MOPAC internal coordinates of N, CA, C and O (Angstrom, degrees):
PM7 1SCF
backbone

  N    0.0000 0     0.00 0     0.00 0    0    0    0
  C    1.4415 1     0.00 0     0.00 0    1    0    0
  C    1.5273 1   107.53 1     0.00 0    2    1    0
  O    1.2310 1   119.90 1   -41.39 1    3    2    1
  N    1.3217 1   117.80 1   138.61 1    3    2    1
  C    1.4599 1   122.27 1  -178.57 1    5    3    2
  C    1.5210 1   109.09 1  -111.86 1    6    5    3
  O    1.2310 1   120.98 1   -46.88 1    7    6    5
  N    1.3564 1   115.72 1   133.12 1    7    6    5
  C    1.4635 1   120.15 1   178.46 1    9    7    6
  C    1.5213 1   109.86 1   -82.32 1   10    9    7
  O    1.2310 1   120.82 1    -4.69 1   11   10    9
  N    1.3421 1   116.04 1   175.31 1   11   10    9
  C    1.4678 1   120.90 1  -176.77 1   13   11   10
  C    1.5277 1   112.63 1   -65.03 1   14   13   11
  O    1.2310 1   119.96 1   156.28 1   15   14   13
  N    1.3308 1   117.69 1   -23.72 1   15   14   13
  C    1.4677 1   119.32 1   179.18 1   17   15   14
  C    1.5317 1   112.08 1   -92.90 1   18   17   15
  O    1.2310 1   119.97 1  -170.96 1   19   18   17
  N    1.3296 1   117.66 1     9.04 1   19   18   17
  C    1.4574 1   121.15 1   173.80 1   21   19   18
  C    1.5161 1   114.96 1    92.75 1   22   21   19
  O    1.2310 1   119.82 1   174.40 1   23   22   21
  N    1.3263 1   117.94 1    -5.60 1   23   22   21
  C    1.4649 1   120.15 1   179.49 1   25   23   22
  C    1.5233 1   110.60 1   -81.86 1   26   25   23
  O    1.2310 1   121.58 1   -32.68 1   27   26   25
  N    1.2942 1   114.58 1   147.32 1   27   26   25
  C    1.4551 1   120.16 1   177.69 1   29   27   26
  C    1.5147 1   108.96 1   -85.53 1   30   29   27
  O    1.2310 1   121.04 1   -51.49 1   31   30   29
  N    1.3336 1   115.61 1   128.51 1   31   30   29
  C    1.4527 1   120.09 1   177.66 1   33   31   30
  C    1.5219 1   108.19 1  -107.67 1   34   33   31
  O    1.2310 1   120.57 1   -38.31 1   35   34   33
  N    1.3235 1   116.52 1   141.69 1   35   34   33
  C    1.4708 1   118.87 1  -178.06 1   37   35   34
  C    1.5315 1   110.85 1   -66.15 1   38   37   35
  O    1.2310 1   121.14 1   -35.44 1   39   38   37
  N    1.3152 1   115.43 1   144.56 1   39   38   37
  C    1.4563 1   121.28 1   176.27 1   41   39   38
  C    1.5120 1   108.27 1   -80.44 1   42   41   39
  O    1.2310 1   120.68 1   -46.47 1   43   42   41
  N    1.3098 1   116.31 1   133.53 1   43   42   41
  C    1.4561 1   120.82 1  -179.19 1   45   43   42
  C    1.5183 1   109.98 1   -79.39 1   46   45   43
  O    1.2310 1   120.44 1   -53.84 1   47   46   45
  N    1.3083 1   116.76 1   126.16 1   47   46   45
  C    1.4587 1   122.57 1   179.14 1   49   47   46
  C    1.5312 1   108.90 1   -77.74 1   50   49   47
  O    1.2310 1   120.26 1   -39.96 1   51   50   49
  N    1.3374 1   117.11 1   140.04 1   51   50   49
  C    1.4699 1   119.41 1   177.56 1   53   51   50
  C    1.5290 1   110.78 1   -59.15 1   54   53   51
  O    1.2310 1   120.79 1   -25.90 1   55   54   53
  N    1.3109 1   116.10 1   154.10 1   55   54   53
  C    1.4608 1   120.84 1   179.58 1   57   55   54
  C    1.5206 1   110.48 1   -63.73 1   58   57   55
  O    1.2310 1   121.18 1   -17.71 1   59   58   57
  N    1.3308 1   115.34 1   162.29 1   59   58   57
  C    1.4713 1   120.41 1   179.00 1   61   59   58
  C    1.5242 1   110.27 1   -61.33 1   62   61   59
  O    1.2310 1   120.41 1   143.12 1   63   62   61
  N    1.3342 1   116.82 1   -36.88 1   63   62   61
  C    1.4708 1   119.89 1   179.18 1   65   63   62
  C    1.5338 1   110.47 1   -63.75 1   66   65   63
  O    1.2310 1   120.51 1   136.74 1   67   66   65
  N    1.3189 1   116.63 1   -43.26 1   67   66   65
  C    1.4666 1   120.49 1   179.25 1   69   67   66
  C    1.5193 1   110.50 1   -64.83 1   70   69   67
  O    1.2310 1   120.16 1   139.00 1   71   70   69
  N    1.3351 1   117.30 1   -41.00 1   71   70   69
  C    1.4630 1   120.10 1   178.52 1   73   71   70
  C    1.5293 1   110.50 1   -64.00 1   74   73   71
  O    1.2310 1   120.46 1   139.13 1   75   74   73
  N    1.3356 1   116.72 1   -40.87 1   75   74   73
  C    1.4636 1   119.86 1   179.84 1   77   75   74
  C    1.5257 1   111.58 1   -63.95 1   78   77   75
  O    1.2310 1   120.24 1   141.83 1   79   78   77
  N    1.3202 1   117.15 1   -38.17 1   79   78   77
  C    1.4651 1   119.78 1   175.37 1   81   79   78
  C    1.5318 1   109.26 1   -60.92 1   82   81   79
  O    1.2310 1   120.53 1   137.97 1   83   82   81
  N    1.3133 1   116.58 1   -42.03 1   83   82   81
  C    1.4633 1   120.80 1   177.31 1   85   83   82
  C    1.5155 1   112.28 1   -61.74 1   86   85   83
  O    1.2310 1   120.39 1   140.47 1   87   86   85
  N    1.3343 1   116.86 1   -39.53 1   87   86   85
  C    1.4645 1   120.41 1   178.89 1   89   87   86
  C    1.5311 1   110.87 1   -65.70 1   90   89   87
  O    1.2310 1   120.48 1   139.16 1   91   90   89
  N    1.3278 1   116.69 1   -40.84 1   91   90   89
  C    1.4675 1   120.70 1   178.21 1   93   91   90
  C    1.5331 1   109.78 1   -63.46 1   94   93   91
  O    1.2310 1   120.61 1   136.37 1   95   94   93
  N    1.3240 1   116.44 1   -43.63 1   95   94   93
  C    1.4674 1   120.00 1   177.86 1   97   95   94
  C    1.5302 1   110.22 1   -62.17 1   98   97   95
  O    1.2310 1   120.18 1   137.33 1   99   98   97
  N    1.3280 1   117.26 1   -42.67 1   99   98   97
  C    1.4637 1   121.05 1   177.57 1  101   99   98
  C    1.5180 1   111.82 1   -60.06 1  102  101   99
  O    1.2310 1   120.10 1   138.05 1  103  102  101
  N    1.3308 1   117.41 1   -41.95 1  103  102  101
  C    1.4623 1   121.45 1   178.58 1  105  103  102
  C    1.5281 1   110.25 1   -64.47 1  106  105  103
  O    1.2310 1   120.32 1   137.25 1  107  106  105
  N    1.3264 1   116.99 1   -42.75 1  107  106  105
  C    1.4683 1   120.74 1   178.99 1  109  107  106
  C    1.5298 1   111.61 1   -64.27 1  110  109  107
  O    1.2310 1   120.44 1   142.31 1  111  110  109
  N    1.3203 1   116.77 1   -37.69 1  111  110  109
  C    1.4712 1   120.48 1   177.05 1  113  111  110
  C    1.5287 1   109.77 1   -63.97 1  114  113  111
  O    1.2310 1   120.16 1   138.46 1  115  114  113
  N    1.3276 1   117.29 1   -41.54 1  115  114  113
  C    1.4703 1   120.20 1   177.71 1  117  115  114
  C    1.5183 1   111.56 1   -60.91 1  118  117  115
  O    1.2310 1   120.39 1   136.23 1  119  118  117
  N    1.3350 1   116.86 1   -43.77 1  119  118  117
  C    1.4694 1   120.91 1   178.06 1  121  119  118
  C    1.5289 1   109.95 1   -62.11 1  122  121  119
  O    1.2310 1   120.59 1   135.31 1  123  122  121
  N    1.3331 1   116.48 1   -44.69 1  123  122  121
  C    1.4704 1   120.63 1   179.96 1  125  123  122
  C    1.5252 1   110.99 1   -61.22 1  126  125  123
  O    1.2310 1   120.05 1   136.63 1  127  126  125
  N    1.3229 1   117.50 1   -43.37 1  127  126  125
  C    1.4644 1   120.68 1   179.79 1  129  127  126
  C    1.5200 1   111.38 1   -65.21 1  130  129  127
  O    1.2310 1   120.37 1   137.91 1  131  130  129
  N    1.3304 1   116.90 1   -42.09 1  131  130  129
  C    1.4679 1   119.55 1   176.59 1  133  131  130
  C    1.5274 1   110.82 1   -58.81 1  134  133  131
  O    1.2310 1   120.63 1   136.54 1  135  134  133
  N    1.3212 1   116.41 1   -43.46 1  135  134  133
  C    1.4629 1   121.07 1   179.90 1  137  135  134
  C    1.5283 1   111.08 1   -65.60 1  138  137  135
  O    1.2310 1   120.60 1   132.61 1  139  138  137
  N    1.3269 1   116.46 1   -47.39 1  139  138  137
  C    1.4664 1   120.45 1  -177.05 1  141  139  138
  C    1.5260 1   112.41 1   -63.81 1  142  141  139
  O    1.2310 1   120.29 1   140.14 1  143  142  141
  N    1.3179 1   117.06 1   -39.86 1  143  142  141
  C    1.4673 1   120.73 1  -177.53 1  145  143  142
  C    1.5224 1   111.95 1   -76.56 1  146  145  143
  O    1.2310 1   120.13 1   141.77 1  147  146  145
  N    1.3250 1   117.37 1   -38.23 1  147  146  145
  C    1.4605 1   120.29 1  -170.89 1  149  147  146
  C    1.5221 1   115.43 1  -103.16 1  150  149  147
  O    1.2310 1   119.71 1   158.93 1  151  150  149
  N    1.3429 1   118.15 1   -21.07 1  151  150  149
  C    1.4591 1   120.01 1  -175.31 1  153  151  150
  C    1.5248 1   111.20 1  -116.22 1  154  153  151
  O    1.2310 1   120.48 1   107.60 1  155  154  153
  N    1.3133 1   116.69 1   -72.40 1  155  154  153
  C    1.4574 1   120.45 1  -177.18 1  157  155  154
  C    1.5064 1   111.01 1  -139.46 1  158  157  155
  O    1.2310 1   117.97 1   -51.18 1  159  158  157
  N    1.2768 1   121.48 1   128.82 1  159  158  157
  C    1.4564 1   126.05 1     0.59 1  161  159  158
  C    1.5221 1   112.54 1   -81.89 1  162  161  159
  O    1.2310 1   119.80 1   175.20 1  163  162  161
  N    1.3172 1   117.99 1    -4.80 1  163  162  161
  C    1.4641 1   120.96 1   179.56 1  165  163  162
  C    1.5161 1   111.18 1    87.52 1  166  165  163
  O    1.2310 1   121.44 1   -24.89 1  167  166  165
  N    1.3080 1   114.85 1   155.11 1  167  166  165
  C    1.4608 1   119.03 1  -178.32 1  169  167  166
  C    1.5240 1   112.03 1   -63.42 1  170  169  167
  O    1.2310 1   119.88 1   155.24 1  171  170  169
  N    1.3396 1   117.83 1   -24.76 1  171  170  169
  C    1.4612 1   121.16 1  -178.93 1  173  171  170
  C    1.5312 1   112.28 1   -64.68 1  174  173  171
  O    1.2310 1   119.81 1   160.63 1  175  174  173
  N    1.3273 1   117.97 1   -19.37 1  175  174  173
  C    1.4619 1   121.83 1  -179.46 1  177  175  174
  C    1.5277 1   112.10 1   -76.82 1  178  177  175
  O    1.2310 1   120.30 1   167.91 1  179  178  177
  N    1.3178 1   117.03 1   -12.09 1  179  178  177
  C    1.4602 1   120.65 1  -179.95 1  181  179  178
  C    1.5302 1   107.74 1   -86.85 1  182  181  179
  O    1.2310 1   120.01 1   -64.20 1  183  182  181
  N    1.3419 1   117.60 1   115.80 1  183  182  181
  C    1.4627 1   120.07 1  -169.51 1  185  183  182
  C    1.5279 1   115.67 1   -65.00 1  186  185  183
  O    1.2310 1   119.08 1   155.97 1  187  186  185
  N    1.3085 1   119.36 1   -24.03 1  187  186  185
  C    1.4650 1   119.46 1  -177.09 1  189  187  186
  C    1.5251 1   113.34 1   -94.50 1  190  189  187
  O    1.2310 1   119.57 1  -177.53 1  191  190  189
  N    1.3367 1   118.42 1     2.47 1  191  190  189
  C    1.4631 1   121.24 1   176.00 1  193  191  190
  C    1.5255 1   109.47 1   -91.07 1  194  193  191
  O    1.2310 1   120.91 1   -45.01 1  195  194  193
  N    1.3258 1   115.87 1   134.99 1  195  194  193
  C    1.4611 1   121.43 1  -179.59 1  197  195  194
  C    1.5268 1   110.13 1   -96.93 1  198  197  195
  O    1.2310 1   120.50 1    -3.62 1  199  198  197
  N    1.3219 1   116.65 1   176.38 1  199  198  197
  C    1.4641 1   121.47 1   176.49 1  201  199  198
  C    1.5289 1   111.55 1   -61.34 1  202  201  199
  O    1.2310 1   119.95 1   158.06 1  203  202  201
  N    1.3341 1   117.69 1   -21.94 1  203  202  201
  C    1.4638 1   121.20 1   177.85 1  205  203  202
  C    1.5273 1   112.06 1   -64.54 1  206  205  203
  O    1.2310 1   120.37 1   167.40 1  207  206  205
  N    1.3141 1   116.90 1   -12.60 1  207  206  205
  C    1.4645 1   120.82 1   177.33 1  209  207  206
  C    1.5177 1   110.57 1   -57.50 1  210  209  207
  O    1.2310 1   120.35 1   148.74 1  211  210  209
  N    1.3280 1   116.93 1   -31.26 1  211  210  209
  C    1.4678 1   120.65 1   178.39 1  213  211  210
  C    1.5332 1   111.52 1   -56.14 1  214  213  211
  O    1.2310 1   120.49 1   149.95 1  215  214  213
  N    1.3311 1   116.67 1   -30.05 1  215  214  213
  C    1.4644 1   121.16 1  -178.51 1  217  215  214
  C    1.5320 1   112.66 1   -72.38 1  218  217  215
  O    1.2310 1   119.64 1   161.36 1  219  218  217
  N    1.3170 1   118.30 1   -18.64 1  219  218  217
  C    1.4675 1   120.83 1  -178.40 1  221  219  218
  C    1.5211 1   112.60 1  -110.29 1  222  221  219
  O    1.2310 1   119.89 1   172.01 1  223  222  221
  N    1.3270 1   117.81 1    -7.99 1  223  222  221
  C    1.4605 1   120.39 1  -176.66 1  225  223  222
  C    1.5268 1   113.14 1   -59.30 1  226  225  223
  O    1.2310 1   120.07 1   143.57 1  227  226  225
  N    1.3038 1   117.47 1   -36.43 1  227  226  225
  C    1.4694 1   120.20 1  -179.12 1  229  227  226
  C    1.5149 1   112.43 1   -59.84 1  230  229  227
  O    1.2310 1   120.17 1   130.98 1  231  230  229
  N    1.3228 1   117.27 1   -49.02 1  231  230  229
  C    1.4701 1   119.15 1  -178.51 1  233  231  230
  C    1.5221 1   111.29 1   -73.85 1  234  233  231
  O    1.2310 1   120.10 1   147.95 1  235  234  233
  N    1.3231 1   117.42 1   -32.05 1  235  234  233
  C    1.4656 1   119.70 1   176.48 1  237  235  234
  C    1.5237 1   109.56 1   -65.57 1  238  237  235
  O    1.2310 1   120.14 1   134.54 1  239  238  237
  N    1.3271 1   117.34 1   -45.46 1  239  238  237
  C    1.4630 1   120.62 1   177.42 1  241  239  238
  C    1.5246 1   111.38 1   -63.76 1  242  241  239
  O    1.2310 1   120.02 1   141.96 1  243  242  241
  N    1.3326 1   117.57 1   -38.04 1  243  242  241
  C    1.4636 1   120.97 1   175.75 1  245  243  242
  C    1.5282 1   110.28 1   -57.68 1  246  245  243
  O    1.2310 1   120.81 1   137.27 1  247  246  245
  N    1.3083 1   116.06 1   -42.73 1  247  246  245
  C    1.4539 1   120.92 1   178.72 1  249  247  246
  C    1.5293 1   111.53 1   -61.54 1  250  249  247
  O    1.2310 1   120.44 1   134.67 1  251  250  249
  N    1.3318 1   116.77 1   -45.33 1  251  250  249
  C    1.4638 1   120.86 1   178.88 1  253  251  250
  C    1.5285 1   111.22 1   -63.50 1  254  253  251
  O    1.2310 1   120.46 1   134.97 1  255  254  253
  N    1.3308 1   116.73 1   -45.03 1  255  254  253
  C    1.4663 1   121.05 1  -178.67 1  257  255  254
  C    1.5287 1   110.11 1   -64.91 1  258  257  255
  O    1.2310 1   120.28 1   137.30 1  259  258  257
  N    1.3277 1   117.07 1   -42.70 1  259  258  257
  C    1.4621 1   119.34 1   178.55 1  261  259  258
  C    1.5268 1   110.51 1   -62.36 1  262  261  259
  O    1.2310 1   120.22 1   139.21 1  263  262  261
  N    1.3225 1   117.19 1   -40.79 1  263  262  261
  C    1.4600 1   120.69 1   177.01 1  265  263  262
  C    1.5174 1   111.47 1   -61.01 1  266  265  263
  O    1.2310 1   120.48 1   137.98 1  267  266  265
  N    1.3198 1   116.70 1   -42.02 1  267  266  265
  C    1.4595 1   121.12 1   177.95 1  269  267  266
  C    1.5238 1   111.11 1   -62.56 1  270  269  267
  O    1.2310 1   120.41 1   129.59 1  271  270  269
  N    1.3204 1   116.83 1   -50.41 1  271  270  269
  C    1.4681 1   121.19 1  -177.47 1  273  271  270
  C    1.5252 1   110.94 1   -63.21 1  274  273  271
  O    1.2310 1   119.94 1   133.96 1  275  274  273
  N    1.3150 1   117.72 1   -46.04 1  275  274  273
  C    1.4665 1   119.09 1  -177.93 1  277  275  274
  C    1.5220 1   111.43 1   -65.63 1  278  277  275
  O    1.2310 1   119.74 1   140.62 1  279  278  277
  N    1.3182 1   118.10 1   -39.38 1  279  278  277
  C    1.4609 1   119.16 1   178.75 1  281  279  278
  C    1.5233 1   111.79 1   -65.13 1  282  281  279
  O    1.2310 1   120.25 1   141.74 1  283  282  281
  N    1.3261 1   117.12 1   -38.26 1  283  282  281
  C    1.4696 1   119.67 1   175.94 1  285  283  282
  C    1.5280 1   109.93 1   -64.17 1  286  285  283
  O    1.2310 1   120.18 1   138.38 1  287  286  285
  N    1.3380 1   117.26 1   -41.62 1  287  286  285
  C    1.4658 1   120.04 1   177.94 1  289  287  286
  C    1.5328 1   111.81 1   -65.74 1  290  289  287
  O    1.2310 1   120.27 1   143.41 1  291  290  289
  N    1.3353 1   117.10 1   -36.59 1  291  290  289
  C    1.4677 1   120.44 1   179.03 1  293  291  290
  C    1.5242 1   111.68 1   -64.91 1  294  293  291
  O    1.2310 1   120.03 1   149.41 1  295  294  293
  N    1.3310 1   117.55 1   -30.59 1  295  294  293
  C    1.4650 1   119.92 1   177.11 1  297  295  294
  C    1.5263 1   109.02 1   -62.05 1  298  297  295
  O    1.2310 1   120.59 1   139.40 1  299  298  297
  N    1.3301 1   116.48 1   -40.60 1  299  298  297
  C    1.4640 1   120.82 1  -179.52 1  301  299  298
  C    1.5246 1   112.54 1   -78.04 1  302  301  299
  O    1.2310 1   120.54 1   142.08 1  303  302  301
  N    1.3273 1   116.57 1   -37.92 1  303  302  301
  C    1.4619 1   120.63 1  -176.54 1  305  303  302
  C    1.5214 1   108.49 1  -142.38 1  306  305  303
  O    1.2310 1   120.80 1   -68.29 1  307  306  305
  N    1.3024 1   116.07 1   111.71 1  307  306  305
  C    1.4660 1   122.51 1  -172.59 1  309  307  306
  C    1.5313 1   111.66 1   -81.81 1  310  309  307
  O    1.2310 1   120.80 1  -115.87 1  311  310  309
  N    1.3294 1   116.08 1    64.13 1  311  310  309
  C    1.4696 1   121.12 1   177.49 1  313  311  310
  C    1.5186 1   106.95 1  -129.47 1  314  313  311
  O    1.2310 1   120.29 1   -75.37 1  315  314  313
  N    1.3187 1   117.05 1   104.63 1  315  314  313
  C    1.4532 1   120.61 1  -168.31 1  317  315  314
  C    1.5191 1   115.39 1  -102.14 1  318  317  315
  O    1.2310 1   118.46 1   170.95 1  319  318  317
  N    1.2920 1   120.53 1    -9.05 1  319  318  317
  C    1.4660 1   121.59 1  -170.65 1  321  319  318
  C    1.5251 1   112.95 1   -54.94 1  322  321  319
  O    1.2310 1   119.86 1   127.01 1  323  322  321
  N    1.3369 1   117.87 1   -52.99 1  323  322  321
  C    1.4534 1   120.81 1  -178.21 1  325  323  322
  C    1.5236 1   111.10 1   -63.25 1  326  325  323
  O    1.2310 1   120.40 1   134.72 1  327  326  325
  N    1.3159 1   116.85 1   -45.28 1  327  326  325
  C    1.4609 1   121.31 1   179.95 1  329  327  326
  C    1.5132 1   112.16 1   -59.84 1  330  329  327
  O    1.2310 1   120.31 1   141.91 1  331  330  329
  N    1.3146 1   117.00 1   -38.09 1  331  330  329
  C    1.4581 1   120.61 1  -179.74 1  333  331  330
  C    1.5286 1   111.19 1   -68.82 1  334  333  331
  O    1.2310 1   120.12 1   143.18 1  335  334  333
  N    1.3151 1   117.37 1   -36.82 1  335  334  333
  C    1.4662 1   120.70 1   178.29 1  337  335  334
  C    1.5250 1   109.95 1   -66.27 1  338  337  335
  O    1.2310 1   120.24 1   132.91 1  339  338  337
  N    1.3264 1   117.14 1   -47.09 1  339  338  337
  C    1.4631 1   120.72 1   179.99 1  341  339  338
  C    1.5278 1   109.88 1   -66.02 1  342  341  339
  O    1.2310 1   120.64 1   138.78 1  343  342  341
  N    1.3177 1   116.38 1   -41.22 1  343  342  341
  C    1.4622 1   121.13 1   178.30 1  345  343  342
  C    1.5289 1   111.42 1   -59.56 1  346  345  343
  O    1.2310 1   120.38 1   138.59 1  347  346  345
  N    1.3035 1   116.87 1   -41.41 1  347  346  345
  C    1.4601 1   120.82 1   177.96 1  349  347  346
  C    1.5283 1   110.42 1   -64.52 1  350  349  347
  O    1.2310 1   120.16 1   139.58 1  351  350  349
  N    1.3225 1   117.31 1   -40.42 1  351  350  349
  C    1.4617 1   121.17 1   176.99 1  353  351  350
  C    1.5138 1   112.05 1   -62.55 1  354  353  351
  O    1.2310 1   120.35 1   136.29 1  355  354  353
  N    1.3333 1   116.93 1   -43.71 1  355  354  353
  C    1.4664 1   120.69 1   178.51 1  357  355  354
  C    1.5262 1   109.95 1   -64.71 1  358  357  355
  O    1.2310 1   120.22 1   138.04 1  359  358  357
  N    1.3185 1   117.18 1   -41.96 1  359  358  357
  C    1.4694 1   120.58 1   178.74 1  361  359  358
  C    1.5245 1   110.71 1   -60.69 1  362  361  359
  O    1.2310 1   120.36 1   141.76 1  363  362  361
  N    1.3121 1   116.91 1   -38.24 1  363  362  361
  C    1.4632 1   120.73 1   178.33 1  365  363  362
  C    1.5317 1   110.59 1   -65.50 1  366  365  363
  O    1.2310 1   120.30 1   137.91 1  367  366  365
  N    1.3249 1   117.03 1   -42.09 1  367  366  365
  C    1.4642 1   121.10 1   177.77 1  369  367  366
  C    1.5307 1   110.01 1   -62.04 1  370  369  367
  O    1.2310 1   120.32 1   135.64 1  371  370  369
  N    1.3375 1   117.00 1   -44.36 1  371  370  369
  C    1.4665 1   120.85 1   178.36 1  373  371  370
  C    1.5214 1   110.36 1   -60.79 1  374  373  371
  O    1.2310 1   120.77 1   133.06 1  375  374  373
  N    1.3264 1   116.14 1   -46.94 1  375  374  373
  C    1.4661 1   120.66 1  -179.41 1  377  375  374
  C    1.5265 1   111.57 1   -58.62 1  378  377  375
  O    1.2310 1   120.55 1   132.62 1  379  378  377
  N    1.3181 1   116.56 1   -47.38 1  379  378  377
  C    1.4730 1   120.44 1  -179.31 1  381  379  378
  C    1.5245 1   110.86 1   -64.75 1  382  381  379
  O    1.2310 1   120.40 1   136.92 1  383  382  381
  N    1.3327 1   116.84 1   -43.08 1  383  382  381
  C    1.4718 1   120.39 1  -179.00 1  385  383  382
  C    1.5292 1   110.77 1   -63.52 1  386  385  383
  O    1.2310 1   120.51 1   134.72 1  387  386  385
  N    1.3317 1   116.64 1   -45.28 1  387  386  385
  C    1.4641 1   119.97 1   178.77 1  389  387  386
  C    1.5245 1   110.14 1   -64.40 1  390  389  387
  O    1.2310 1   120.07 1   140.67 1  391  390  389
  N    1.3114 1   117.47 1   -39.33 1  391  390  389
  C    1.4683 1   120.89 1   179.12 1  393  391  390
  C    1.5305 1   111.13 1   -63.13 1  394  393  391
  O    1.2310 1   120.58 1   136.79 1  395  394  393
  N    1.3419 1   116.50 1   -43.21 1  395  394  393
  C    1.4595 1   120.55 1  -178.83 1  397  395  394
  C    1.5279 1   112.26 1   -69.26 1  398  397  395
  O    1.2310 1   120.18 1   139.40 1  399  398  397
  N    1.3189 1   117.27 1   -40.60 1  399  398  397
  C    1.4621 1   121.15 1  -178.56 1  401  399  398
  C    1.5353 1   110.35 1   -81.97 1  402  401  399
  O    1.2310 1   120.49 1   140.51 1  403  402  401
  N    1.3000 1   116.66 1   -39.49 1  403  402  401
  C    1.4730 1   125.19 1  -177.02 1  405  403  402
  C    1.5241 1   110.71 1    44.88 1  406  405  403
  O    1.2310 1   120.64 1  -107.93 1  407  406  405
  N    1.3528 1   116.37 1    72.07 1  407  406  405
  C    1.4688 1   121.00 1  -175.03 1  409  407  406
  C    1.5344 1   113.41 1   -83.98 1  410  409  407
  O    1.2310 1   120.58 1  -133.75 1  411  410  409
  N    1.3143 1   116.50 1    46.25 1  411  410  409
  C    1.4613 1   120.93 1  -176.70 1  413  411  410
  C    1.5211 1   110.39 1  -124.01 1  414  413  411
  O    1.2310 1   121.00 1   -31.64 1  415  414  413
  N    1.3243 1   115.70 1   148.36 1  415  414  413
  C    1.4562 1   122.10 1   174.81 1  417  415  414
  C    1.5223 1   106.76 1  -136.30 1  418  417  415
  O    1.2310 1   121.23 1   -74.56 1  419  418  417
  N    1.3273 1   115.25 1   105.44 1  419  418  417
  C    1.4527 1   120.23 1  -175.93 1  421  419  418
  C    1.5278 1   113.71 1  -100.32 1  422  421  419
  O    1.2310 1   119.54 1  -175.75 1  423  422  421
  N    1.3247 1   118.48 1     4.25 1  423  422  421
  C    1.4661 1   120.69 1  -175.97 1  425  423  422
  C    1.5267 1   112.16 1   -68.24 1  426  425  423
  O    1.2310 1   120.04 1   138.84 1  427  426  425
  N    1.3128 1   117.53 1   -41.16 1  427  426  425
  C    1.4611 1   120.59 1  -177.77 1  429  427  426
  C    1.5246 1   109.65 1  -100.06 1  430  429  427
  O    1.2310 1   120.86 1   -27.71 1  431  430  429
  N    1.3026 1   115.96 1   152.29 1  431  430  429
  C    1.4561 1   119.50 1   175.46 1  433  431  430
  C    1.5086 1   112.53 1   128.10 1  434  433  431
  O    1.2310 1   120.98 1     5.07 1  435  434  433
  N    1.3251 1   115.74 1  -174.93 1  435  434  433
  C    1.4619 1   120.15 1  -174.00 1  437  435  434
  C    1.5307 1   114.27 1   -71.54 1  438  437  435
  O    1.2310 1   119.78 1   161.29 1  439  438  437
  N    1.3224 1   118.03 1   -18.71 1  439  438  437
  C    1.4628 1   120.81 1   179.85 1  441  439  438
  C    1.5274 1   109.08 1  -100.99 1  442  441  439
  O    1.2310 1   120.45 1   -48.72 1  443  442  441
  N    1.3014 1   116.74 1   131.28 1  443  442  441
  C    1.4636 1   121.32 1   178.34 1  445  443  442
  C    1.5309 1   108.66 1   -85.64 1  446  445  443
  O    1.2310 1   120.66 1   -95.67 1  447  446  445
  N    1.3452 1   116.34 1    84.33 1  447  446  445
  C    1.4629 1   121.47 1  -176.65 1  449  447  446
  C    1.5217 1   111.44 1   -64.03 1  450  449  447
  O    1.2310 1   120.18 1   145.32 1  451  450  449
  N    1.3295 1   117.27 1   -34.68 1  451  450  449
  C    1.4668 1   120.13 1   179.83 1  453  451  450
  C    1.5224 1   110.09 1   -62.78 1  454  453  451
  O    1.2310 1   119.42 1   139.65 1  455  454  453
  N    1.3176 1   118.71 1   -40.35 1  455  454  453
  C    1.4473 1   122.40 1   178.17 1  457  455  454
  C    1.5211 1   110.56 1   -63.03 1  458  457  455
  O    1.2310 1   120.46 1   134.83 1  459  458  457
  N    1.3274 1   116.73 1   -45.17 1  459  458  457
  C    1.4644 1   120.50 1   179.17 1  461  459  458
  C    1.5192 1   111.06 1   -64.10 1  462  461  459
  O    1.2310 1   120.27 1   139.49 1  463  462  461
  N    1.3281 1   117.09 1   -40.51 1  463  462  461
  C    1.4613 1   120.76 1   178.99 1  465  463  462
  C    1.5157 1   110.54 1   -63.80 1  466  465  463
  O    1.2310 1   120.42 1   139.08 1  467  466  465
  N    1.3352 1   116.81 1   -40.92 1  467  466  465
  C    1.4629 1   121.66 1  -179.86 1  469  467  466
  C    1.5307 1   111.04 1   -63.36 1  470  469  467
  O    1.2310 1   120.07 1   136.77 1  471  470  469
  N    1.3139 1   117.47 1   -43.23 1  471  470  469
  C    1.4732 1   121.24 1  -179.77 1  473  471  470
  C    1.5062 1   111.88 1   -66.80 1  474  473  471
  O    1.2310 1   119.77 1   144.86 1  475  474  473
  N    1.3215 1   118.05 1   -35.14 1  475  474  473
  C    1.4707 1   120.59 1  -179.13 1  477  475  474
  C    1.5189 1   112.61 1   -78.25 1  478  477  475
  O    1.2310 1   119.59 1   157.36 1  479  478  477
  N    1.3169 1   118.40 1   -22.64 1  479  478  477
  C    1.4648 1   119.92 1  -177.69 1  481  479  478
  C    1.5191 1   113.17 1   -85.34 1  482  481  479
  O    1.2310 1   120.26 1   164.32 1  483  482  481
  N    1.2912 1   117.11 1   -15.68 1  483  482  481
  C    1.4506 1   117.79 1  -173.84 1  485  483  482
  C    1.4606 1   113.24 1  -114.24 1  486  485  483
  O    1.2310 1   120.10 1   180.00 1  487  486  485

């Protein structure tokens, strides 16, 4: 952050209590995502996901579970460096796996993807 006289002022870090609330919220979001994807309504309810989604569910669930575990650990001990490095690695694996499998089908549905693709290519 820069002050009016051009000097850089340090950014104030949120309190430990505020960070812990954030970690609890992050853990709850991970639980909610695990439930929504795997139980109800399930990934099959998403119209643009194909059966190939089964090939990426393992790494996606790993990502959610790791997020849950790390956020619970951060509540107890506010040291995130290692968790962030591993989390970034898992996110990269998920990204590559989803890219390679590409379990999406955008041809059918309310959005005319072919029209958008045609306009962007020309």
